[in-house]
C-alpha positions, 0 to 999 in steps of 0.5 A, a space after each residue: 617221278 614215282 613208279 606209279 606215274 611212270 607206269 601210267 605214262 608208259 601205259 599211255 605212251 604204249 596206246 599212243 604209239 599203237 594209235 599213231 603207228 597203225 593210224 599212219 599205216 592206215 591213212 597212207 598219205 605222205 603227211 600222215 606218215 610223217 606226223 605218225 613217224 614223229 609221234 611214234 618216235 616220241 612215244 618210243 622215247 617216253 617208253 624207253 625212259 619210263 620202262 627204264 625207271 620201272 625196271 632199273 632196280 632189277 638190273 640197271 645195266 640191262 634196263 639201260 641197254 633196253 632203254 637205249 634200244 628204244 631210243 635207237 628205235 625212235 631214229 628213222 630207219 630200221 628201228 624194228 630190231 631195236 624195238 624187238 630187242 628192247 621189248 624182249 629185255 624189258 619183258 625179261 626184267 619185268 618177268 624176273 622182278 615179278 612186276 607183271 603177271 608171268 603169262 603177260 611177261 612171257 608173251 612179251 618175251 617170246 613174241 619179242 624174241 621171235 620178232 627179233 629173229 624175224 627182223 634179223 632174217 629179213 634184214 639178211 634177205 633170208 625171208 624176202 628182205 625188208 618187212 612185208 606187211 602182206 606176208 602171213 609170216 610177218 603178221 604171224 610174228 607181229 600179232 602176238 607182240 601187238 596183243 602183248 602191247 595192248 594188254 600191257 598198256 591196259 595193265 599199266 593203266 589199271 594197276 599202276 599203283 600196285 606195281 610198287 608192291 610187286 617186284 622191287 617195292 619202290 
């Protein structure tokens, strides 16, 4: 696939990921949660592959690690840490390659790094254990990630053709 196709597919997958993730939490039934979980897992896989394709020319090894984090995120369980670390690595690669506006890449990098720290602290039991959506700390850290993901999704969809002229030039 071309860089443009991968960018458009990644933008679509980001939006679908958010719709299924938030929708599954909002509906709250067991059936909706199950369907939502499967769909977000597939979106995570698509994001891993497409973002790898977009960033691999910058650093193949880091892009592979980030893709594998997105794959592990798709497995039921504690995927939040893999999501956060993979997102941070992809943002670093996008920033380094100057493929997206620096402000957007920095928002993704800083918010994903903060989320990685929050998830580690919660996993270690230092902030109340497992992630609690009722906690203001959780929302304080997750909200910038959500803003990044929405902005990045629309950026990918609206400027996919120009990605080839930026960064690695493929």
